[in-house]
C-alpha angles and dihedrals in degrees: 000000000000123000092218133016118192116200112208130031101218122115093290095051094042091049091053092046089053092053094044089053087071091065135073096251139107110249135172132197112211121201129172093208128071094252141023123262097025097128130054091333092070096040111056141090094281091227127144097212123220101229099242094113106057118087112262112259094026125121088241091060094046097048097036094059094043092044093049090062096039096050091056088055093046094050090054093049097043100040095244121159108255135154127185100214102151130232135256120207106198130214122211098176143023089265089054091051089055088051090054090056090048092050092048092051091046090051092051090052089050092052099256111152137211099016117161136185110228122206122228094268096054093041092056093042091055095038110027094178094059115114116271087229090070109104102185143340141215110233117209108182097190096068114113142186123227144170098255098193091048089051092053092044093050092050091049094045093051089047089055091049087054094053105270112139121225121206112193127186085032115131120192111232102172143348125216125192113233138183090263100038129284137343111212115201113207138169086257097050137276124322118195121204139168092217131028127199116196109211096148098138113210088008095051094107091053092051091047091053091056087076104015149033119277097281094162137008127218113225104196114221124189128216124191126208146190120220110200130200122265088259084079097040096099096047090103132016099201135048103269118211134173117220111291120251140182090295095058136260092338132219114337134192115209144154115247126225088249093057101260130115121246122201126187168337128215121191126236136149112255145155122282097262103028105125096155121131123226136204090235095050095046092046090055091049092049096048094044093048092050088061087064101035112017092183097067109127103213090185084078092064111131099179144009121204142162136216131196121232120213096226128171133194090252094062092218138091121270104221113157149107109262108253092217098043117048115220093013109121131189122208098179145141088050098170119138123350086031096110091051093046105042099089091050091047090054091057091050094049089053088057091049089054091052092050090052092054103258105151106243117174119175117240116244089232135009139157115268101157137057139167134215130211109236106180094191091061096051125099122235096267093050092049093049093051092047094049091048090057097035112024093189088075088065094070117081112213101168107046096183093059100023094240117165134215088247092060091049092049088050091051091054092052101041120124086271102035122223107239099172138050092250091046087060089047091054092052103043109005097250104157095017096109137088096294092046094222096315090128104029101031097089092046092049088051091052092050092050091049092048096047095045093039092236134144109263093239090057092065107093129206090241126315124035110284096027090119121179099182122048099174146305121307093203132035123228092270092055096256119131117251 
């Protein structure tokens, strides 16, 4: 019997697991995939939003502003790449300029500080590659960029170090209410818990309906992106938005914490797991982005990808204890600014649990910091000392990102082990560069197989079933099989 079971290991579930690890309880994080952060958390704009966009009084406004501040603190503690670079929301017409005033006033009501409206002269002085058609911009200095999957991984890994269990490849099939709490039926057996937290992302409505009526409905919405090479990474120094519209915050252009340039997304209804990219969607992203930054060289694109937002008709988060089912909590509708809000939501849900009588006593001591070896960021003396003690750090596997064999071995043996090529990428950037793993991918696969004592063909690209090797083409004697 667990005190708390969390369903879903995206940013919301990992944030809650991190906070629960600080208490003297038995908690479990349940995820149907073979790693954490493989859904929407790994496929988004990687922006820590400022809080000027949500409607005042909404949950989005409350949690976005609180999360913006808390994430900055977490990234410092947990050694997560983060940069506070600020955002510019640009106006191209008189109507847009009125929208900027509205957004500024909304931000002030939400508690966002130090916003300014820049005139055309200052905008183009600060961002020389911005279109000459831009007339003004709202500057929000508290906006940041982050590595979202590294944030979720760090939160989950520290939770594990503090005693939270993680069950991967565990899909929830049904939930029954019992005299002592809830019985969760999964493909790996039954998990009993006093308290259940539904953080299942695009599947949150389905999990909710296992114990409840249809109180909300997820309407999946896909956004497609370009990721451009580091040759484009310095094209802008802020997150560049156009004025938001009925489809959301619109197409942005922004540096990433790893030095690339990200462009996107569009907005289109989709199915829950449709992460395909389309010529139409990418064409829309490209043409819209060029309105902001005409100098983007899309020939430097190294990857296209798509993520699925967990939108609802209400355009707000669903964060509450179910009135009919005590100690069953929903954390749902986590579309943008879900990444920015999740850590603050976790703190609030903890308070809800306390108010409902779940015994939560803080541990006298727990881990709340960690550090990561990033060979590419070390100076010569640091590298020399590390290699002397651990020779495996002296062998570069990923040339694009300067990632060593030692870092890959570490990724495989972390508190939540990397069992796929992309899981290693999420932990140490191997395969994130210009060639996108074309050079290092096979070697990373070999290291995973060696370290986990697996057959090479059993190491997937990412999720279970994404097999790269089906068998040998030639037998030992040279004859074809």
